[in-house]
N, C-alpha and C positions, 0 to 999 in steps of 0.2 A: 577494441570492444571485445569483452568476454563472451563465450558462448554457453548455452544450456549445458550441463554436465560438468562444468569446471567449478560449480559450487552447488551447495545443498539445495533442495527444492525450496522454493518460496511457499511458506505455510500460511494459509489464510484461515483465520478462525471466525466462523460466522456465528453471531448471536442467534438464538432460535426465534427471536422476534423480528429478525430482519426479513422483510418480504423478498423471496427469491426473485419474484417477477421484476422488482425494482432494484436489485443488487447490480451494481456496476461491474463487478468481477465474476458474475455468474457465467458469462460466455467462456471463461477460462477453465471452467470445471471440466476435468477430463484431459486437460492438455498436459503434455509432458512438462515437467519442471514445476508443477504446482500440486500442492496437497491441500485439500479442504477438510477442516474439522469443524464439527458443530459444538459450539460451547455449551457445557463445560467439559465434554469429552476431549480426549487427547487422542491423537493418531500415533502410528507406529515411529515417526520420525523423532529421534532425540533433539532437543534444542540446544545441546552444547554447540558453541561456535555460531549462534544466531545472534542477530540484533533485531530489536523491535522497533518498527516505525511509531513515532509519537511526537508530542510536542514538549519542548523543554530540555531534551537531551542535546549532546553535541551533535553538530551536523555530520551526516554521512560523509565519509572521506575515503580516498583511495585505499587506506588500509582495511576498509570494510568489504572490499570487492570480492573476496573469496568466502565471505561468511554467508550464512543462510539468512533470509529475510523473513521475519514474522510480522504479519499484519492482522489487526484486530478489525472485524468488519461489523458495524452496527451503527445506530444513531450515536451522537457524542455522549448522551447520557448512558446509554448502554454499554460502550466501550470503556467508559470511566470505571464502571464496576468489573469489567473484564480485566483491566490493567492489573488489579490486585492479584489475580491468579498467574500472571506472568511477570511479576516484579523482579525475578531473578534475571531475566533477559535484558541485557543492556539497551537503553533507548537511544535512538538516534533520530534527529529531527531532519528535515528537508531545508533547502535554501528558500529564497523568496519566490515561490511559485504562486500563480493565481488560478482560482478556480473559475470554471465556466458553469459549474453546476448551480442552477437556480435555488437558492435557499428559500424555504416557505414556512419554517417552524414558527407556530404562533405561541408556543410554550416556552421555548429556550432559545438563547442566543448562542449561534455557533461561534467557535473561536475564529479569530480574523485570519489565522494561518491555515484554517481548515480546507481540506480538499476532499473531493469524492474519492472513495477508496480506489478506484481504477485511475484517477489523476495521480494519487500519492504513489501507487505502484509505478506507473510510468515514470514520474520524477525521480523516484529511487533508481530505477533502472538506467536512467539517463546518467544520474550522478555517480552510479557505479560502473558505468561503461557496459552495461549489459545490452543484449539485443532487444530492441523494443518493437521489432516487426509484428504487426498486426495486434498489439496489446489493446489498441484503442479501436480496432475494426468495427466493434458493435456499439461504441460509445456514442450516444446521440449527440453530445456537445463536443465531440472531437474537434472539429474545425476550429470553433471558438477557443478551446483549450490550447490548441497549438499555436493560434495566432496570438493569444495573450502571452505565451511564454516562448515565443520564437527566439528572442535574445538569449534566453536561459538555455534552450535546447541547443541552439547553435554554437554557444560557447563551450558546451560540454561534449560536443561530438567530436 
Protein backbone atom coordinates (compact mmCIF):
# COMPACT_ATOMS: atom_id res chain seq x y z
CA UNK A 1 0.00 0.00 0.00
CA UNK A 2 1.43 3.39 -0.97
CA UNK A 3 1.47 6.30 1.45
CA UNK A 4 0.61 9.96 1.05
CA UNK A 5 3.59 11.89 -0.24
CA UNK A 6 4.59 9.13 -2.70
CA UNK A 7 2.33 10.67 -5.35
CA UNK A 8 0.94 14.13 -6.17
CA UNK A 9 -2.10 15.40 -4.25
CA UNK A 10 -5.53 14.30 -5.39
CA UNK A 11 -7.14 17.29 -7.10
CA UNK A 12 -10.90 17.57 -6.70
CA UNK A 13 -12.55 20.14 -8.94
CA UNK A 14 -15.95 21.15 -7.60
CA UNK A 15 -18.60 22.72 -9.79
CA UNK A 16 -19.92 25.98 -8.26
CA UNK A 17 -23.50 24.65 -8.40
CA UNK A 18 -22.54 21.65 -6.24
CA UNK A 19 -24.03 22.12 -2.77
CA UNK A 20 -21.16 21.89 -0.29
CA UNK A 21 -23.54 20.66 2.41
CA UNK A 22 -24.40 17.61 0.26
CA UNK A 23 -20.91 17.14 -1.21
CA UNK A 24 -19.60 13.69 -0.23
CA UNK A 25 -15.92 14.76 -0.42
CA UNK A 26 -16.35 17.99 1.56
CA UNK A 27 -14.98 16.40 4.80
CA UNK A 28 -11.64 15.94 2.98
CA UNK A 29 -11.21 19.68 2.43
CA UNK A 30 -8.07 20.84 4.24
CA UNK A 31 -6.73 17.31 4.67
CA UNK A 32 -3.15 16.59 3.54
CA UNK A 33 -2.95 14.99 0.12
CA UNK A 34 -6.05 16.75 -1.28
CA UNK A 35 -6.38 19.98 -3.25
CA UNK A 36 -9.79 21.50 -3.95
CA UNK A 37 -10.35 23.78 -6.95
CA UNK A 38 -13.59 25.61 -7.74
CA UNK A 39 -14.48 25.21 -11.41
CA UNK A 40 -13.51 26.92 -13.72
CA UNK A 41 -10.53 28.22 -11.71
CA UNK A 42 -7.33 26.19 -11.56
CA UNK A 43 -5.13 25.75 -8.54
CA UNK A 44 -1.35 25.86 -8.40
CA UNK A 45 -0.86 22.12 -8.95
CA UNK A 46 0.30 21.29 -12.50
CA UNK A 47 -1.69 18.42 -13.99
CA UNK A 48 1.24 16.79 -15.78
CA UNK A 49 1.40 13.17 -14.70
CA UNK A 50 -2.26 13.08 -13.63
CA UNK A 51 -5.10 10.81 -14.69
CA UNK A 52 -8.76 11.82 -14.52
CA UNK A 53 -11.44 9.51 -13.14
CA UNK A 54 -14.21 9.05 -15.66
CA UNK A 55 -16.28 6.54 -17.55
CA UNK A 56 -15.02 5.02 -20.78
CA UNK A 57 -11.27 5.10 -20.28
CA UNK A 58 -8.97 2.17 -19.59
CA UNK A 59 -9.25 0.82 -16.06
CA UNK A 60 -6.91 2.22 -13.40
CA UNK A 61 -3.88 -0.03 -13.33
CA UNK A 62 -0.79 -0.54 -11.17
CA UNK A 63 1.13 1.65 -13.66
CA UNK A 64 -1.05 4.57 -12.51
CA UNK A 65 -0.12 4.20 -8.82
CA UNK A 66 2.44 7.04 -8.80
CA UNK A 67 0.29 9.43 -10.83
CA UNK A 68 -1.87 12.23 -9.52
CA UNK A 69 -5.62 11.73 -9.49
CA UNK A 70 -8.03 14.35 -10.85
CA UNK A 71 -11.69 14.08 -9.86
CA UNK A 72 -14.54 16.24 -11.16
CA UNK A 73 -17.27 16.77 -8.58
CA UNK A 74 -20.81 17.75 -9.53
CA UNK A 75 -23.96 16.22 -10.95
CA UNK A 76 -23.53 14.04 -14.03
CA UNK A 77 -24.80 16.81 -16.31
CA UNK A 78 -22.43 19.38 -14.76
CA UNK A 79 -19.38 17.13 -14.93
CA UNK A 80 -20.05 16.39 -18.61
CA UNK A 81 -19.51 20.10 -19.27
CA UNK A 82 -16.45 20.23 -16.99
CA UNK A 83 -14.76 17.34 -18.82
CA UNK A 84 -14.11 19.54 -21.87
CA UNK A 85 -11.75 21.73 -19.82
CA UNK A 86 -9.65 18.73 -18.77
CA UNK A 87 -9.72 16.69 -21.98
CA UNK A 88 -5.90 16.64 -22.07
CA UNK A 89 -5.78 14.65 -18.80
CA UNK A 90 -6.02 10.93 -19.67
CA UNK A 91 -9.23 9.26 -18.45
CA UNK A 92 -9.18 6.15 -16.30
CA UNK A 93 -12.24 4.20 -15.26
CA UNK A 94 -12.90 2.02 -12.25
CA UNK A 95 -13.70 -1.64 -12.07
CA UNK A 96 -17.20 -2.96 -11.34
CA UNK A 97 -17.99 -1.10 -8.12
CA UNK A 98 -21.55 -0.70 -6.80
CA UNK A 99 -22.92 2.53 -5.37
CA UNK A 100 -24.77 2.76 -2.09
CA UNK A 101 -25.80 6.35 -2.79
CA UNK A 102 -29.56 6.61 -3.38
CA UNK A 103 -30.27 8.17 -6.78
CA UNK A 104 -33.25 10.51 -6.86
CA UNK A 105 -32.93 12.59 -10.05
CA UNK A 106 -36.29 13.11 -11.71
CA UNK A 107 -34.74 14.86 -14.71
CA UNK A 108 -31.76 12.75 -15.81
CA UNK A 109 -30.73 9.13 -15.74
CA UNK A 110 -27.40 8.47 -14.03
CA UNK A 111 -24.89 6.18 -15.73
CA UNK A 112 -25.09 2.58 -14.57
CA UNK A 113 -21.45 2.68 -13.49
CA UNK A 114 -21.96 5.94 -11.59
CA UNK A 115 -20.68 6.30 -8.04
CA UNK A 116 -20.88 9.11 -5.51
CA UNK A 117 -17.65 11.12 -5.63
CA UNK A 118 -16.40 9.78 -2.30
CA UNK A 119 -17.18 6.22 -3.44
CA UNK A 120 -15.22 6.76 -6.67
CA UNK A 121 -12.31 8.23 -4.73
CA UNK A 122 -12.29 5.30 -2.31
CA UNK A 123 -12.50 2.78 -5.17
CA UNK A 124 -9.63 4.49 -7.00
CA UNK A 125 -7.47 4.47 -3.86
CA UNK A 126 -8.18 0.75 -3.34
CA UNK A 127 -7.30 -0.02 -6.96
CA UNK A 128 -4.11 2.05 -6.73
CA UNK A 129 -3.07 0.50 -3.41
CA UNK A 130 -3.29 3.82 -1.57
CA UNK A 131 -4.21 4.35 2.06
CA UNK A 132 -8.00 4.49 2.49
CA UNK A 133 -8.00 5.12 6.26
CA UNK A 134 -10.88 7.39 7.25
CA UNK A 135 -11.79 8.36 3.65
CA UNK A 136 -15.34 7.18 4.30
CA UNK A 137 -15.47 8.31 7.94
CA UNK A 138 -18.21 10.90 7.31
CA UNK A 139 -20.00 9.12 4.46
CA UNK A 140 -23.56 8.32 5.53
CA UNK A 141 -23.84 5.20 3.30
CA UNK A 142 -20.38 3.92 4.23
CA UNK A 143 -21.41 0.56 5.70
CA UNK A 144 -23.68 -0.29 2.77
CA UNK A 145 -21.01 0.73 0.23
CA UNK A 146 -18.39 -1.44 1.96
CA UNK A 147 -20.83 -4.36 2.17
CA UNK A 148 -21.77 -4.10 -1.53
CA UNK A 149 -18.11 -4.04 -2.55
CA UNK A 150 -16.64 -6.39 0.04
CA UNK A 151 -15.33 -8.85 -2.55
CA UNK A 152 -13.75 -6.10 -4.64
CA UNK A 153 -12.12 -4.46 -1.62
CA UNK A 154 -10.82 -7.74 -0.23
CA UNK A 155 -9.27 -8.80 -3.56
CA UNK A 156 -7.43 -5.48 -3.95
CA UNK A 157 -5.90 -5.29 -0.49
